[in-house]
VOGU-3710 file (C-alpha; in Angstrom, 3 decimals, decimal comma):
1> malardarpa> -6,321/13,654/3,426  -3,695/15,486/5,333  -5,059/18,635/6,953  -3,094/21,486/8,421  -3,949/22,673/11,969  -3,378/26,149/13,300  -3,044/24,999/16,898  -2,304/21,755/18,789  -5,090/19,467/19,583  -7,371/21,006/22,181
11> qdlrraqnlr> -6,671/18,742/25,088  -2,941/19,659/24,797  -3,895/23,352/25,331  -5,997/22,892/28,470  -4,932/22,233/32,082  -6,386/19,746/34,389  -9,507/20,735/36,105  -9,979/21,010/39,955  -13,185/22,845/40,575  -16,635/21,033/40,517
21> lpvlgradam> -20,158/22,301/41,080  -22,056/19,447/42,482  -25,835/19,468/42,080  -26,546/16,025/43,432  -24,660/14,593/46,507  -23,881/10,870/46,438  -26,979/10,098/48,612  -29,289/11,946/46,213  -27,570/10,381/43,152  -28,113/6,908/44,580
31> aihdgalril> -31,718/7,820/45,335  -32,154/8,675/41,558  -30,521/5,335/40,713  -32,873/3,520/43,154  -35,780/5,247/41,241  -34,407/4,324/37,905  -34,021/0,543/38,987  -37,525/0,596/40,274  -38,958/2,050/37,032  -37,203/-0,759/35,087
41> eevgvriddd> -38,295/-3,432/37,548  -41,853/-2,342/38,223  -42,865/-0,608/34,814  -40,263/-1,915/32,316  -39,558/-0,692/28,817  -41,088/-1,391/25,501  -38,441/-3,109/23,237  -39,550/-3,211/19,507  -36,719/-5,377/18,206  -37,838/-9,006/18,389
51> etrgdlldnr> -34,243/-10,494/18,600  -33,278/-8,093/21,419  -36,468/-8,723/23,324  -36,114/-12,475/22,921  -32,466/-12,336/24,140  -33,465/-10,330/27,282  -36,397/-12,882/28,036  -34,156/-15,939/27,463  -32,406/-16,654/30,743  -31,612/-13,013/31,588
61> gcrqdedgyv> -33,955/-12,768/34,462  -36,260/-10,328/32,648  -40,082/-10,831/32,043  -42,686/-9,279/29,794  -45,997/-7,994/31,284  -49,438/-8,123/29,755  -48,908/-4,816/28,304  -45,753/-5,846/26,385  -43,345/-4,005/28,638  -40,111/-5,919/29,468
71> ripaarveaa> -39,261/-5,712/33,122  -35,611/-5,686/33,831  -34,518/-6,647/37,367  -32,073/-4,560/39,212  -29,597/-7,436/39,377  -29,468/-7,580/35,548  -28,856/-3,798/35,427  -26,100/-4,034/38,172  -24,428/-6,932/36,295  -24,334/-4,792/33,064
81> lktvpgrvel> -22,919/-1,844/35,011  -20,020/-3,929/36,306  -18,762/-4,575/32,802  -19,126/-0,974/31,465  -15,644/0,348/31,019  -14,717/3,349/33,016  -13,306/5,249/30,036  -13,988/5,849/26,318  -11,335/6,918/23,971  -11,541/8,480/20,542
91> ynrdgeravd> -8,756/8,981/18,082  -8,202/11,220/15,146  -7,522/9,467/11,736  -3,737/10,010/12,336  -4,054/7,611/15,235  -3,595/10,159/17,855  -5,783/10,039/20,914  -8,043/13,055/20,886  -10,575/12,230/23,586  -10,185/10,330/26,970
101> taadrpayca> -13,225/10,464/29,093  -11,077/9,493/32,100  -9,098/12,872/31,742  -9,712/15,671/34,261  -11,088/18,028/31,529  -14,123/17,600/29,154  -14,004/17,162/25,565  -15,897/19,553/23,402  -18,025/18,705/20,445  -20,266/20,681/17,910
111> ghncvnildf> -24,015/20,186/17,723  -25,692/18,083/15,064  -28,526/17,831/12,584  -30,007/21,249/12,761  -32,650/21,902/10,190  -31,601/25,505/9,461  -28,277/27,253/9,041  -27,538/30,868/9,897  -25,239/31,790/7,013  -22,507/34,010/8,516
121> rtgelrpgvl> -21,728/35,409/4,988  -25,054/36,707/4,221  -27,053/36,628/7,406  -29,691/34,526/5,716  -31,541/31,852/7,771  -31,957/28,932/5,322  -32,019/25,113/5,119  -28,653/23,499/5,353  -26,936/21,820/2,323  -24,033/19,340/1,990
131> ndladsarvc> -21,470/22,162/1,431  -22,390/23,652/4,949  -21,218/20,386/6,545  -17,976/20,791/4,741  -17,692/24,210/6,261  -18,629/22,850/9,734  -15,914/20,202/9,468  -13,208/22,737/8,415  -14,155/25,012/11,250  -14,133/22,206/13,757
141> ealphldvac> -10,701/21,146/12,531  -9,316/24,762/12,974  -10,805/25,591/16,425  -8,312/24,390/19,003  -10,830/23,499/21,773  -13,078/21,442/19,515  -12,007/17,819/20,169  -14,691/16,166/18,088  -16,326/17,307/14,869  -20,089/17,245/14,206
151> slgyptdvda> -22,241/18,200/11,303  -24,079/21,181/13,001  -26,502/21,141/10,090  -28,561/18,735/8,153  -28,159/18,560/4,390  -31,486/18,906/2,534  -30,035/18,797/-0,855  -29,194/15,012/-0,445  -31,397/12,035/-0,853  -32,709/10,779/2,535
161> eaeavssvat> -31,244/7,183/1,963  -27,776/8,633/1,179  -27,787/11,361/3,629  -26,070/9,893/6,566  -23,235/8,366/4,744  -22,743/11,424/2,565  -22,614/13,679/5,503  -20,029/11,788/7,302  -17,970/11,236/4,065  -18,120/15,142/3,569
171> mmdntvkpia> -17,003/15,627/7,208  -14,136/13,130/6,735  -12,940/15,002/3,671  -12,494/18,090/5,689  -11,337/17,111/9,143  -9,040/14,410/10,644  -10,713/14,926/14,151  -12,926/12,154/15,443  -16,657/12,630/14,149  -19,829/12,353/16,116
181> ftahdevkae> -22,784/11,186/13,877  -26,331/9,990/13,895  -27,093/7,152/11,458  -30,850/6,834/11,878  -30,730/3,004/11,598  -28,296/0,186/11,882  -27,837/-0,265/8,037  -26,667/3,340/7,723  -24,631/3,007/10,862  -22,742/0,040/9,463
191> aiwramadrv> -22,190/1,917/6,148  -20,785/4,773/8,174  -18,503/2,532/10,284  -17,324/0,840/7,030  -16,478/4,219/5,560  -14,421/5,139/8,489  -12,746/1,715/8,546  -11,714/2,171/4,986  -9,970/5,296/5,939  -8,027/4,062/8,941
201> ggwralgdkp> -6,830/0,579/7,619  -9,794/-1,734/8,257  -12,270/-2,945/10,888  -9,652/-4,117/13,327  -7,910/-0,736/13,225  -11,136/1,120/13,720  -11,975/-1,025/16,732  -8,572/-0,503/18,252  -8,557/3,295/17,703  -12,123/4,409/16,895
211> cgldltgpvs> -12,528/7,772/15,118  -16,275/8,024/15,355  -18,998/8,125/17,924  -22,554/7,067/17,126  -25,373/9,242/18,794  -28,565/7,322/19,530  -30,999/6,714/22,301  -34,392/5,570/23,576  -37,651/7,236/22,846  -39,354/8,617/25,933
221> plrlgdelcr> -41,343/7,281/27,585  -39,679/4,010/28,141  -39,262/2,752/24,507  -36,151/1,157/22,872  -36,885/1,287/19,142  -35,773/-1,217/16,496  -32,944/0,864/15,143  -31,545/1,711/18,674  -31,326/-1,868/19,592  -29,707/-2,888/16,472
231> rlrlaargrf> -27,230/-0,022/16,471  -26,319/-0,671/20,067  -25,562/-4,344/19,339  -23,667/-3,414/16,099  -21,471/-0,979/18,039  -20,868/-3,441/20,838  -19,792/-6,252/18,528  -17,264/-3,886/16,702  -16,276/-2,197/20,014  -17,111/1,122/18,362
241> pivcypaifp> -18,143/3,902/20,842  -21,768/4,775/21,181  -23,777/7,207/23,208  -27,175/6,049/24,540  -29,165/8,886/25,899  -32,829/9,918/25,610  -34,037/13,469/24,796  -36,898/13,795/27,244  -39,321/16,674/27,871  -40,398/17,221/31,444
251> gmagpitlag> -44,088/17,170/31,896  -44,636/15,831/28,366  -42,797/12,650/28,110  -41,786/12,195/31,731  -42,320/13,673/35,226  -42,139/17,505/35,296  -39,806/17,462/38,335  -36,116/17,348/37,647  -35,570/14,433/40,060  -38,330/12,510/38,398
261> vlaqsaaesl> -37,208/13,060/34,809  -33,646/12,262/35,681  -34,811/8,963/37,108  -36,834/8,126/34,058  -34,059/9,164/31,709  -31,666/7,165/33,628  -33,992/4,168/33,418  -34,169/4,543/29,637  -30,395/4,879/29,230  -29,641/1,971/31,539
271> agvvvhqian> -31,995/-0,200/29,564  -29,989/0,510/26,525  -26,741/-0,111/28,447  -28,048/-3,527/29,369  -28,777/-4,371/25,686  -25,325/-3,094/24,736  -23,253/-5,029/27,405  -25,238/-8,200/26,861  -24,067/-8,083/23,167  -20,420/-7,703/24,084
281> pgapvmagss> -19,459/-7,077/27,789  -16,793/-4,449/28,220  -17,514/-2,613/24,882  -17,229/1,127/25,199  -20,494/3,023/25,823  -21,521/6,480/27,208  -24,809/7,574/28,536  -26,417/10,958/29,501  -29,700/12,643/30,462  -30,673/14,984/27,680
291> vlpmdmktat> -33,475/16,735/29,643  -35,057/19,521/27,456  -37,190/21,729/29,662  -40,222/23,205/27,765  -41,469/26,641/28,003  -45,147/25,866/28,675  -46,230/29,240/27,419  -44,751/28,775/23,997  -44,121/25,015/23,661  -40,474/25,694/22,951
301> iayggpeyml> -37,396/24,000/24,269  -35,626/26,242/26,812  -31,923/25,547/26,180  -31,049/28,777/27,723  -33,021/28,179/30,877  -31,432/27,388/34,231  -33,283/23,981/34,369  -31,376/22,683/31,315  -28,035/23,118/33,133  -29,428/21,888/36,470
311> anlggtdyyn> -30,469/18,640/34,751  -27,133/18,500/32,944  -25,058/18,829/36,036  -27,363/16,645/38,035  -27,182/13,937/35,322  -23,446/14,158/35,439  -23,344/13,593/39,128  -25,600/10,632/38,807  -23,599/8,951/36,069  -20,395/9,649/37,883
321> aigvpswiga> -21,797/8,080/40,935  -22,636/4,770/39,103  -19,314/4,805/37,128  -20,719/5,433/33,544  -18,959/7,855/31,249  -21,437/10,572/30,141  -21,967/13,687/28,246  -24,128/16,826/28,556  -25,072/19,686/26,409  -23,866/23,375/26,498
331> gcsdshavda> -22,990/26,030/24,011  -26,523/26,487/22,847  -29,171/29,300/22,966  -32,804/29,987/22,358  -32,095/33,132/20,525  -32,498/33,094/16,641  -29,468/35,491/16,138  -25,914/35,831/17,414  -26,908/38,684/19,821  -26,750/39,590/23,547
341> qaasevganm> -29,159/36,849/24,454  -27,152/34,157/22,728  -23,884/35,324/24,161  -25,433/35,505/27,625  -26,985/32,015/27,498  -24,061/30,513/25,867  -21,585/32,086/28,393  -23,635/30,829/31,328  -24,102/27,336/30,223  -20,429/26,993/28,917
351> alaglagtaf> -19,190/28,127/32,342  -21,433/25,733/34,248  -20,691/22,820/31,896  -16,965/23,383/32,587  -17,777/22,764/36,414  -19,968/19,709/35,810  -17,271/16,999/36,123  -18,547/15,559/32,718  -16,338/13,754/30,165  -17,979/15,330/27,128
361> ihnlgflssg> -19,837/18,504/26,135  -21,789/18,811/22,975  -24,362/20,935/21,280  -21,958/23,824/20,718  -23,190/26,190/18,006  -27,039/25,712/18,370  -29,477/28,623/18,092  -33,218/28,654/18,032  -33,526/25,990/20,646  -31,558/23,481/18,582
371> rtgslemlvl> -33,236/24,151/15,278  -30,475/26,415/13,787  -26,714/25,815/13,473  -24,340/28,705/13,542  -20,644/28,699/12,733  -20,460/32,032/14,398  -21,721/30,565/17,609  -19,260/27,669/17,213  -16,353/30,082/17,208  -17,781/31,987/20,108
381> cdelagwasr> -18,170/28,620/22,023  -14,540/27,871/21,295  -13,342/31,135/22,913  -15,649/30,438/25,873  -14,219/26,949/26,290  -10,843/28,337/26,837  -12,277/30,652/29,582  -14,249/27,897/31,175  -11,357/25,583/31,257  -9,203/28,136/32,835
391> fahgvevded> -11,788/28,985/35,474  -12,352/25,341/36,224  -8,697/24,730/36,832  -9,221/26,618/40,088  -6,368/27,910/42,411  -3,238/25,909/42,529  -1,785/25,729/46,064  1,705/24,560/46,709  5,020/25,956/48,107  6,112/27,305/44,738
401> aigvevvkra> 2,652/28,912/43,968  2,449/30,468/47,471  5,727/32,088/46,574  7,143/33,228/50,044  10,763/33,195/48,354  9,325/35,358/45,647  8,214/38,042/48,041  11,557/37,809/49,876  13,397/38,607/46,583  11,112/41,090/44,933
411> akdnsfltde> 9,029/42,985/47,479  11,516/45,630/48,702  12,459/46,877/45,301  9,141/45,780/43,709  10,885/43,695/40,982  8,021/41,192/40,636  7,636/41,843/36,936  11,153/40,722/36,106  11,413/37,924/38,660  12,038/34,493/37,423
421> httarymtes> 8,899/33,224/38,980  6,819/35,722/37,071  8,703/35,078/33,659  8,498/31,244/34,076  4,746/31,149/34,872  3,047/34,168/33,346  1,884/32,340/30,158  0,166/29,601/32,340  -1,190/31,624/35,092  -3,348/33,850/32,904
431> wfppmfersd> -5,789/33,031/30,138  -5,092/35,212/26,994  -8,260/35,304/24,791  -7,683/35,017/21,121  -10,610/37,415/20,307  -12,061/38,971/23,328  -11,301/42,719/23,599  -8,748/43,921/26,248  -7,125/46,898/24,738  -7,911/50,501/25,855
441> satwlasgar> -10,658/52,390/24,024  -8,349/54,620/22,179  -6,456/51,586/20,769  -9,592/49,856/19,962  -11,024/52,934/18,030  -7,822/53,400/16,180  -7,854/49,810/15,165  -11,260/50,026/13,555  -13,593/49,604/16,548  -14,243/46,103/15,583
451> tmrdkigdrl> -16,960/44,099/17,437  -16,702/40,514/18,684  -19,017/39,581/15,841  -16,571/41,336/13,345  -13,812/39,374/14,742  -15,766/36,092/14,518  -16,541/36,795/10,829  -12,797/37,506/10,201  -11,843/34,205/11,875  -14,440/32,183/9,802
461> rdils> -13,345/33,824/6,570  -9,808/32,973/7,512  -10,539/29,365/8,068  -12,777/28,921/5,039  -10,894/30,938/2,537
//
């Protein structure tokens, strides 16, 4: 299906990034790594899949203790890390590269599988249906900073057995961008990969230029489930990109300290990476630390809290230090509406994510601590991605940028505005927001005094009309 875009792919629009905000120095990152290796060697992980467990215990240097935990020696982990490729690439279904995790800028991806949808047309909070996923895909296709499409919602009007494949098929009908998905088990994962292969010319074509990304991970604390092991091995054999990362709650499924929970989540991810690389050394894999701080007063995930982004940036520093491509979350809020809280939290975490040095940023469009998907928030996140990308580019310093010759030409008659230096560079030196207001108040009033939310609604209606 040929789909028209209203802008070039997002990575063509953004400039290389220079600024970084490190949370962990290299010494701290390697201390986290040492903790993760000790957890794997001294505690181990439960591996539910018999074939995977047997493979690890058969001449891989691993052993099983009396409690059933498989202890993985540091040498086995380091051997796997040596074969992990330094980059993961995703392509759209036209065969064009859309994501390169070795690039200087992150790729952006919507969130996935929210139970509820905040309907921008009616304001109703309701369960998602399959048609909502079609809308999500069309919006992802149109937004210039969205590199990867994702469902945002979960369709409650589809049989559970058919949900995963139906969801991805609906997405593919409405976007040519690569699609991130959750398959739930290896049978559904294989069916999804097959559906993608059918659209790009077969299994080999899909392996050469993958247009999908499977999202899976361990269960904290320290468990690799049947379906995770089988999906990791399936993706490795086909050389299909996969993300292995746990969603871990500090103080509930791991240590309450950020350093402790980063070490445990790293151990869990690394165990999955070992399984993946044994199945096919050099196959593409990403990791991450999805640390979800809990508000102990309300027992609710605090996506909007500072700890969420501290863990995200710290996790990025860690995975960069050990050479594994990773992703983090941003563009999400604990608010239940598109309001000042939502804009404040999303603005903060999008800006910080842009400085993380990560390859991939996902969860864009989340409200209600990840339980509600909002297309309005997704459009706002796209606007903020432009802001964050420009900020993270930093200040370019070279002879032409310093501009002594410009001052010589233009200072005495104040002709800077018409100088060739200005006319050649003004479009790239400043970020021009598509929707944020910059007019004077009289002009704004005369044009209808439209708020940001009004403009977002107009944008969505234009995309979905």
